[in-house]
PyMOL Python script that loads the backbone (N, CA, C, O; Angstrom):
from pymol import cmd

cmd.read_pdbstr("""\
ATOM      1  N   MET A   1     103.423 106.731  93.219  1.00  0.00           N
ATOM      2  CA  MET A   1     102.029 105.687  93.745  1.00  0.00           C
ATOM      3  C   MET A   1     102.925 104.573  94.868  1.00  0.00           C
ATOM      4  O   MET A   1     103.997 104.057  94.551  1.00  0.00           O
ATOM      5  N   LYS A   2     102.346 104.386  95.986  1.00  0.00           N
ATOM      6  CA  LYS A   2     102.942 103.429  97.000  1.00  0.00           C
ATOM      7  C   LYS A   2     101.923 102.395  97.103  1.00  0.00           C
ATOM      8  O   LYS A   2     100.775 102.815  97.254  1.00  0.00           O
ATOM      9  N   LEU A   3     102.114 100.954  97.046  1.00  0.00           N
ATOM     10  CA  LEU A   3     101.604 100.014  97.573  1.00  0.00           C
ATOM     11  C   LEU A   3     101.912  99.521  98.862  1.00  0.00           C
ATOM     12  O   LEU A   3     103.030  99.189  99.256  1.00  0.00           O
ATOM     13  N   ILE A   4     100.706  99.492  99.578  1.00  0.00           N
ATOM     14  CA  ILE A   4     100.870  99.240 101.031  1.00  0.00           C
ATOM     15  C   ILE A   4     100.710  97.685 101.319  1.00  0.00           C
ATOM     16  O   ILE A   4      99.563  97.253 101.198  1.00  0.00           O
ATOM     17  N   GLY A   5     101.788  96.710 101.716  1.00  0.00           N
ATOM     18  CA  GLY A   5     101.045  95.306 102.030  1.00  0.00           C
ATOM     19  C   GLY A   5     102.353  94.459 102.593  1.00  0.00           C
ATOM     20  O   GLY A   5     103.378  94.871 103.137  1.00  0.00           O
ATOM     21  N   SER A   6     102.017  93.400 102.325  1.00  0.00           N
ATOM     22  CA  SER A   6     103.025  92.415 103.265  1.00  0.00           C
ATOM     23  C   SER A   6     103.474  91.556 101.813  1.00  0.00           C
ATOM     24  O   SER A   6     102.764  91.699 100.818  1.00  0.00           O
ATOM     25  N   TYR A   7     104.407  90.871 101.774  1.00  0.00           N
ATOM     26  CA  TYR A   7     104.837  90.071 100.883  1.00  0.00           C
ATOM     27  C   TYR A   7     104.206  88.890 100.910  1.00  0.00           C
ATOM     28  O   TYR A   7     104.382  88.261  99.866  1.00  0.00           O
ATOM     29  N   THR A   8     103.605  88.403 101.624  1.00  0.00           N
ATOM     30  CA  THR A   8     103.250  87.100 102.000  1.00  0.00           C
ATOM     31  C   THR A   8     101.811  87.004 101.325  1.00  0.00           C
ATOM     32  O   THR A   8     101.384  85.915 100.941  1.00  0.00           O
ATOM     33  N   SER A   9     101.209  87.967 101.219  1.00  0.00           N
ATOM     34  CA  SER A   9      99.607  88.333 100.738  1.00  0.00           C
ATOM     35  C   SER A   9      99.558  88.074  99.355  1.00  0.00           C
ATOM     36  O   SER A   9     100.260  88.678  98.544  1.00  0.00           O
ATOM     37  N   PRO A  10      98.682  87.119  99.037  1.00  0.00           N
ATOM     38  CA  PRO A  10      98.494  86.695  97.868  1.00  0.00           C
ATOM     39  C   PRO A  10      97.821  88.049  96.793  1.00  0.00           C
ATOM     40  O   PRO A  10      98.089  88.357  95.632  1.00  0.00           O
ATOM     41  N   PHE A  11      96.672  88.740  97.995  1.00  0.00           N
ATOM     42  CA  PHE A  11      95.903  89.860  97.243  1.00  0.00           C
ATOM     43  C   PHE A  11      96.887  91.067  96.891  1.00  0.00           C
ATOM     44  O   PHE A  11      96.584  91.822  95.967  1.00  0.00           O
ATOM     45  N   VAL A  12      98.238  91.283  97.729  1.00  0.00           N
ATOM     46  CA  VAL A  12      99.238  92.495  97.534  1.00  0.00           C
ATOM     47  C   VAL A  12     100.102  91.779  95.940  1.00  0.00           C
ATOM     48  O   VAL A  12     100.189  92.413  94.889  1.00  0.00           O
ATOM     49  N   ARG A  13     100.486  90.780  96.092  1.00  0.00           N
ATOM     50  CA  ARG A  13     100.892  89.956  95.043  1.00  0.00           C
ATOM     51  C   ARG A  13     100.100  90.607  93.449  1.00  0.00           C
ATOM     52  O   ARG A  13     100.639  91.151  92.485  1.00  0.00           O
ATOM     53  N   LYS A  14      98.772  90.300  93.680  1.00  0.00           N
ATOM     54  CA  LYS A  14      97.892  90.427  92.422  1.00  0.00           C
ATOM     55  C   LYS A  14      98.020  91.793  92.052  1.00  0.00           C
ATOM     56  O   LYS A  14      97.868  92.040  90.856  1.00  0.00           O
ATOM     57  N   ILE A  15      98.280  92.778  92.863  1.00  0.00           N
ATOM     58  CA  ILE A  15      98.115  94.307  92.771  1.00  0.00           C
ATOM     59  C   ILE A  15      99.351  94.457  91.889  1.00  0.00           C
ATOM     60  O   ILE A  15      99.441  94.933  90.758  1.00  0.00           O
ATOM     61  N   SER A  16     100.370  93.883  92.764  1.00  0.00           N
ATOM     62  CA  SER A  16     101.655  94.375  92.200  1.00  0.00           C
ATOM     63  C   SER A  16     102.348  93.819  90.910  1.00  0.00           C
ATOM     64  O   SER A  16     103.482  94.002  90.466  1.00  0.00           O
ATOM     65  N   VAL A  17     101.126  92.966  90.387  1.00  0.00           N
ATOM     66  CA  VAL A  17     101.924  92.306  89.070  1.00  0.00           C
ATOM     67  C   VAL A  17     101.123  93.192  88.428  1.00  0.00           C
ATOM     68  O   VAL A  17     101.721  93.767  87.518  1.00  0.00           O
ATOM     69  N   ILE A  18      99.699  93.597  88.600  1.00  0.00           N
ATOM     70  CA  ILE A  18      98.691  94.185  87.595  1.00  0.00           C
ATOM     71  C   ILE A  18     100.035  95.793  87.147  1.00  0.00           C
ATOM     72  O   ILE A  18     100.489  96.111  86.048  1.00  0.00           O
ATOM     73  N   LEU A  19     100.255  96.379  88.414  1.00  0.00           N
ATOM     74  CA  LEU A  19     101.145  97.708  88.342  1.00  0.00           C
ATOM     75  C   LEU A  19     102.527  97.181  87.502  1.00  0.00           C
ATOM     76  O   LEU A  19     102.947  97.937  86.626  1.00  0.00           O
ATOM     77  N   LEU A  20     103.111  96.138  87.703  1.00  0.00           N
ATOM     78  CA  LEU A  20     104.021  95.941  86.744  1.00  0.00           C
ATOM     79  C   LEU A  20     103.695  95.677  85.066  1.00  0.00           C
ATOM     80  O   LEU A  20     104.322  96.118  84.103  1.00  0.00           O
ATOM     81  N   GLU A  21     102.597  94.878  85.085  1.00  0.00           N
ATOM     82  CA  GLU A  21     102.425  94.416  83.674  1.00  0.00           C
ATOM     83  C   GLU A  21     101.778  95.665  82.708  1.00  0.00           C
ATOM     84  O   GLU A  21     101.797  95.661  81.477  1.00  0.00           O
ATOM     85  N   LYS A  22     101.162  96.808  83.634  1.00  0.00           N
ATOM     86  CA  LYS A  22     100.942  97.986  83.092  1.00  0.00           C
ATOM     87  C   LYS A  22     101.815  99.157  83.407  1.00  0.00           C
ATOM     88  O   LYS A  22     101.398 100.311  83.500  1.00  0.00           O
ATOM     89  N   ARG A  23     103.114  98.763  83.571  1.00  0.00           N
ATOM     90  CA  ARG A  23     104.264  99.678  83.751  1.00  0.00           C
ATOM     91  C   ARG A  23     103.866 100.872  84.186  1.00  0.00           C
ATOM     92  O   ARG A  23     104.022 101.883  83.501  1.00  0.00           O
ATOM     93  N   ILE A  24     103.109 100.887  85.801  1.00  0.00           N
ATOM     94  CA  ILE A  24     102.849 101.810  86.577  1.00  0.00           C
ATOM     95  C   ILE A  24     103.949 101.666  87.448  1.00  0.00           C
ATOM     96  O   ILE A  24     104.265 100.539  87.829  1.00  0.00           O
ATOM     97  N   PRO A  25     104.650 102.793  87.855  1.00  0.00           N
ATOM     98  CA  PRO A  25     105.661 102.849  88.723  1.00  0.00           C
ATOM     99  C   PRO A  25     104.989 103.137  90.092  1.00  0.00           C
ATOM    100  O   PRO A  25     104.156 104.015  90.314  1.00  0.00           O
ATOM    101  N   PHE A  26     105.628 102.020  91.183  1.00  0.00           N
ATOM    102  CA  PHE A  26     104.919 102.296  92.301  1.00  0.00           C
ATOM    103  C   PHE A  26     105.989 101.884  93.332  1.00  0.00           C
ATOM    104  O   PHE A  26     106.949 101.179  93.024  1.00  0.00           O
ATOM    105  N   GLU A  27     105.780 102.344  94.522  1.00  0.00           N
ATOM    106  CA  GLU A  27     107.264 101.972  95.847  1.00  0.00           C
ATOM    107  C   GLU A  27     106.443 100.853  96.591  1.00  0.00           C
ATOM    108  O   GLU A  27     105.218 100.900  96.485  1.00  0.00           O
ATOM    109  N   PHE A  28     106.983  99.918  97.285  1.00  0.00           N
ATOM    110  CA  PHE A  28     106.222  98.819  97.627  1.00  0.00           C
ATOM    111  C   PHE A  28     106.578  99.264  99.119  1.00  0.00           C
ATOM    112  O   PHE A  28     107.765  99.493  99.353  1.00  0.00           O
ATOM    113  N   VAL A  29     105.633  99.407 100.160  1.00  0.00           N
ATOM    114  CA  VAL A  29     106.022  99.368 101.337  1.00  0.00           C
ATOM    115  C   VAL A  29     105.447  98.297 101.972  1.00  0.00           C
ATOM    116  O   VAL A  29     104.283  97.935 101.795  1.00  0.00           O
ATOM    117  N   ASN A  30     106.354  97.711 102.813  1.00  0.00           N
ATOM    118  CA  ASN A  30     106.150  96.365 103.711  1.00  0.00           C
ATOM    119  C   ASN A  30     105.602  96.499 104.863  1.00  0.00           C
ATOM    120  O   ASN A  30     106.339  96.737 105.821  1.00  0.00           O
ATOM    121  N   GLU A  31     104.319  96.393 105.035  1.00  0.00           N
ATOM    122  CA  GLU A  31     103.685  96.636 106.455  1.00  0.00           C
ATOM    123  C   GLU A  31     102.530  95.333 106.737  1.00  0.00           C
ATOM    124  O   GLU A  31     101.518  95.239 106.042  1.00  0.00           O
ATOM    125  N   SER A  32     102.800  94.504 107.691  1.00  0.00           N
ATOM    126  CA  SER A  32     102.299  93.438 108.266  1.00  0.00           C
ATOM    127  C   SER A  32     101.179  93.905 108.805  1.00  0.00           C
ATOM    128  O   SER A  32     101.235  94.696 109.746  1.00  0.00           O
ATOM    129  N   PRO A  33      99.919  93.452 108.249  1.00  0.00           N
ATOM    130  CA  PRO A  33      98.708  93.775 109.389  1.00  0.00           C
ATOM    131  C   PRO A  33      98.408  93.231 110.802  1.00  0.00           C
ATOM    132  O   PRO A  33      97.508  93.548 111.579  1.00  0.00           O
ATOM    133  N   TYR A  34      99.424  92.305 110.928  1.00  0.00           N
ATOM    134  CA  TYR A  34      99.175  91.420 112.306  1.00  0.00           C
ATOM    135  C   TYR A  34     100.530  91.920 113.280  1.00  0.00           C
ATOM    136  O   TYR A  34     100.861  91.397 114.345  1.00  0.00           O
ATOM    137  N   SER A  35     101.084  92.870 112.720  1.00  0.00           N
ATOM    138  CA  SER A  35     102.250  93.213 113.728  1.00  0.00           C
ATOM    139  C   SER A  35     101.589  94.060 114.908  1.00  0.00           C
ATOM    140  O   SER A  35     100.412  94.404 114.804  1.00  0.00           O
ATOM    141  N   GLU A  36     102.346  94.396 116.026  1.00  0.00           N
ATOM    142  CA  GLU A  36     102.053  95.328 117.233  1.00  0.00           C
ATOM    143  C   GLU A  36     101.936  96.881 116.729  1.00  0.00           C
ATOM    144  O   GLU A  36     100.995  97.602 117.061  1.00  0.00           O
ATOM    145  N   SER A  37     102.861  97.246 116.002  1.00  0.00           N
ATOM    146  CA  SER A  37     102.893  98.438 115.239  1.00  0.00           C
ATOM    147  C   SER A  37     102.192  98.117 113.687  1.00  0.00           C
ATOM    148  O   SER A  37     102.885  97.817 112.715  1.00  0.00           O
ATOM    149  N   ASN A  38     101.177  98.198 113.659  1.00  0.00           N
ATOM    150  CA  ASN A  38     100.278  97.799 112.580  1.00  0.00           C
ATOM    151  C   ASN A  38     100.130  99.406 111.996  1.00  0.00           C
ATOM    152  O   ASN A  38      99.312 100.146 112.544  1.00  0.00           O
ATOM    153  N   GLY A  39     100.765  99.784 111.127  1.00  0.00           N
ATOM    154  CA  GLY A  39     101.209 100.740 110.018  1.00  0.00           C
ATOM    155  C   GLY A  39      99.634 100.880 108.985  1.00  0.00           C
ATOM    156  O   GLY A  39      99.076 101.949 108.736  1.00  0.00           O
ATOM    157  N   VAL A  40      99.284  99.843 108.634  1.00  0.00           N
ATOM    158  CA  VAL A  40      98.236  99.821 107.549  1.00  0.00           C
ATOM    159  C   VAL A  40      97.123 100.519 107.976  1.00  0.00           C
ATOM    160  O   VAL A  40      96.367 100.961 107.110  1.00  0.00           O
ATOM    161  N   ALA A  41      96.840 100.731 109.309  1.00  0.00           N
ATOM    162  CA  ALA A  41      95.683 101.463 109.762  1.00  0.00           C
ATOM    163  C   ALA A  41      95.553 102.856 109.242  1.00  0.00           C
ATOM    164  O   ALA A  41      94.512 103.479 109.031  1.00  0.00           O
ATOM    165  N   ARG A  42      97.121 103.339 109.025  1.00  0.00           N
ATOM    166  CA  ARG A  42      96.938 104.804 108.556  1.00  0.00           C
ATOM    167  C   ARG A  42      96.095 104.947 107.070  1.00  0.00           C
ATOM    168  O   ARG A  42      95.443 105.925 106.703  1.00  0.00           O
ATOM    169  N   TYR A  43      96.271 103.911 106.476  1.00  0.00           N
ATOM    170  CA  TYR A  43      96.049 103.841 105.220  1.00  0.00           C
ATOM    171  C   TYR A  43      94.407 103.255 104.778  1.00  0.00           C
ATOM    172  O   TYR A  43      93.577 103.822 104.068  1.00  0.00           O
ATOM    173  N   ASN A  44      94.327 102.147 105.364  1.00  0.00           N
ATOM    174  CA  ASN A  44      92.927 101.290 105.800  1.00  0.00           C
ATOM    175  C   ASN A  44      92.421 101.324 106.915  1.00  0.00           C
ATOM    176  O   ASN A  44      93.057 100.699 107.764  1.00  0.00           O
ATOM    177  N   PRO A  45      91.170 102.001 107.376  1.00  0.00           N
ATOM    178  CA  PRO A  45      90.644 101.866 108.590  1.00  0.00           C
ATOM    179  C   PRO A  45      90.273 100.251 109.126  1.00  0.00           C
ATOM    180  O   PRO A  45      90.201 100.071 110.342  1.00  0.00           O
ATOM    181  N   LEU A  46      90.078  99.279 108.339  1.00  0.00           N
ATOM    182  CA  LEU A  46      89.658  98.105 108.511  1.00  0.00           C
ATOM    183  C   LEU A  46      91.120  97.555 108.724  1.00  0.00           C
ATOM    184  O   LEU A  46      91.024  96.393 109.119  1.00  0.00           O
ATOM    185  N   GLY A  47      92.325  97.913 108.623  1.00  0.00           N
ATOM    186  CA  GLY A  47      93.678  97.370 108.796  1.00  0.00           C
ATOM    187  C   GLY A  47      93.968  96.083 107.903  1.00  0.00           C
ATOM    188  O   GLY A  47      94.560  95.078 108.296  1.00  0.00           O
ATOM    189  N   LYS A  48      93.383  96.321 106.485  1.00  0.00           N
ATOM    190  CA  LYS A  48      93.635  94.903 105.747  1.00  0.00           C
ATOM    191  C   LYS A  48      94.857  95.755 104.895  1.00  0.00           C
ATOM    192  O   LYS A  48      95.243  96.917 105.024  1.00  0.00           O
ATOM    193  N   VAL A  49      95.317  94.603 103.919  1.00  0.00           N
ATOM    194  CA  VAL A  49      96.182  94.927 102.881  1.00  0.00           C
ATOM    195  C   VAL A  49      95.339  94.417 101.521  1.00  0.00           C
ATOM    196  O   VAL A  49      94.285  93.848 101.805  1.00  0.00           O
ATOM    197  N   PRO A  50      95.612  94.523 100.209  1.00  0.00           N
ATOM    198  CA  PRO A  50      96.376  96.083 100.002  1.00  0.00           C
ATOM    199  C   PRO A  50      95.781  96.953  99.990  1.00  0.00           C
ATOM    200  O   PRO A  50      94.575  96.929  99.744  1.00  0.00           O
ATOM    201  N   ALA A  51      96.663  98.340 100.339  1.00  0.00           N
ATOM    202  CA  ALA A  51      95.953  99.538 100.139  1.00  0.00           C
ATOM    203  C   ALA A  51      97.104 100.296  99.330  1.00  0.00           C
ATOM    204  O   ALA A  51      98.317 100.098  99.397  1.00  0.00           O
ATOM    205  N   LEU A  52      96.289 101.364  98.420  1.00  0.00           N
ATOM    206  CA  LEU A  52      96.906 101.702  97.319  1.00  0.00           C
ATOM    207  C   LEU A  52      96.983 103.124  97.740  1.00  0.00           C
ATOM    208  O   LEU A  52      95.961 103.637  98.195  1.00  0.00           O
ATOM    209  N   VAL A  53      98.110 103.845  97.640  1.00  0.00           N
ATOM    210  CA  VAL A  53      97.994 105.440  98.072  1.00  0.00           C
ATOM    211  C   VAL A  53      98.821 106.004  96.659  1.00  0.00           C
ATOM    212  O   VAL A  53      99.934 105.627  96.292  1.00  0.00           O
ATOM    213  N   THR A  54      98.087 106.844  96.100  1.00  0.00           N
ATOM    214  CA  THR A  54      98.104 107.787  94.743  1.00  0.00           C
ATOM    215  C   THR A  54      99.184 108.749  95.087  1.00  0.00           C
ATOM    216  O   THR A  54      99.569 108.888  96.248  1.00  0.00           O
ATOM    217  N   ASP A  55      99.672 109.408  94.094  1.00  0.00           N
ATOM    218  CA  ASP A  55     100.410 110.450  94.110  1.00  0.00           C
ATOM    219  C   ASP A  55      99.798 111.769  94.883  1.00  0.00           C
ATOM    220  O   ASP A  55     100.465 112.519  95.595  1.00  0.00           O
ATOM    221  N   ASP A  56      98.812 111.860  94.685  1.00  0.00           N
ATOM    222  CA  ASP A  56      98.023 112.906  95.301  1.00  0.00           C
ATOM    223  C   ASP A  56      97.453 112.886  96.448  1.00  0.00           C
ATOM    224  O   ASP A  56      96.753 113.804  96.874  1.00  0.00           O
ATOM    225  N   GLY A  57      97.774 111.547  97.213  1.00  0.00           N
ATOM    226  CA  GLY A  57      97.382 111.279  98.689  1.00  0.00           C
ATOM    227  C   GLY A  57      96.158 110.282  98.820  1.00  0.00           C
ATOM    228  O   GLY A  57      95.857 109.653  99.834  1.00  0.00           O
ATOM    229  N   GLU A  58      95.615 110.265  97.790  1.00  0.00           N
ATOM    230  CA  GLU A  58      94.387 109.440  97.779  1.00  0.00           C
ATOM    231  C   GLU A  58      94.687 107.825  98.380  1.00  0.00           C
ATOM    232  O   GLU A  58      95.614 107.153  97.928  1.00  0.00           O
ATOM    233  N   CYS A  59      94.010 107.455  99.170  1.00  0.00           N
ATOM    234  CA  CYS A  59      94.118 105.752  99.527  1.00  0.00           C
ATOM    235  C   CYS A  59      92.677 105.308  98.969  1.00  0.00           C
ATOM    236  O   CYS A  59      91.568 105.836  99.047  1.00  0.00           O
ATOM    237  N   TRP A  60      93.263 103.815  98.222  1.00  0.00           N
ATOM    238  CA  TRP A  60      92.380 103.177  97.646  1.00  0.00           C
ATOM    239  C   TRP A  60      92.635 101.956  98.284  1.00  0.00           C
ATOM    240  O   TRP A  60      93.766 101.505  98.463  1.00  0.00           O
ATOM    241  N   PHE A  61      91.302 101.269  98.723  1.00  0.00           N
ATOM    242  CA  PHE A  61      91.548  99.753  99.527  1.00  0.00           C
ATOM    243  C   PHE A  61      90.412  98.848  99.489  1.00  0.00           C
ATOM    244  O   PHE A  61      89.334  99.372  99.208  1.00  0.00           O
ATOM    245  N   ASP A  62      90.424  97.969  99.648  1.00  0.00           N
ATOM    246  CA  ASP A  62      88.973  96.833  99.599  1.00  0.00           C
ATOM    247  C   ASP A  62      88.644  96.613 100.960  1.00  0.00           C
ATOM    248  O   ASP A  62      87.698  95.881 101.256  1.00  0.00           O
TER     249      ASP A  62
END
""", "prot")
cmd.dss("prot")
cmd.show_as("cartoon", "prot")
cmd.util.cbc("prot")
cmd.orient("prot")
C-alpha cells in the first residue's frame, strides 16, 4: 500500500497515524500538490492529497 502526500499536510498525517496504529504496512510517497511536476494527479484527478493506493492498484482519495 502507498500513501501519496506531502509531509506538511495534516490530512496526510492523520491517515499515516491511522495506518501506523492499525499496523498496516505502507510506503510513503512524498508528492507536493503545489509543485510544477505534480505527480498527485496520477492518483487523484483533483490533484489533492492524501491518496491511498492499495496493493491491487485501486486508488482511494477524498
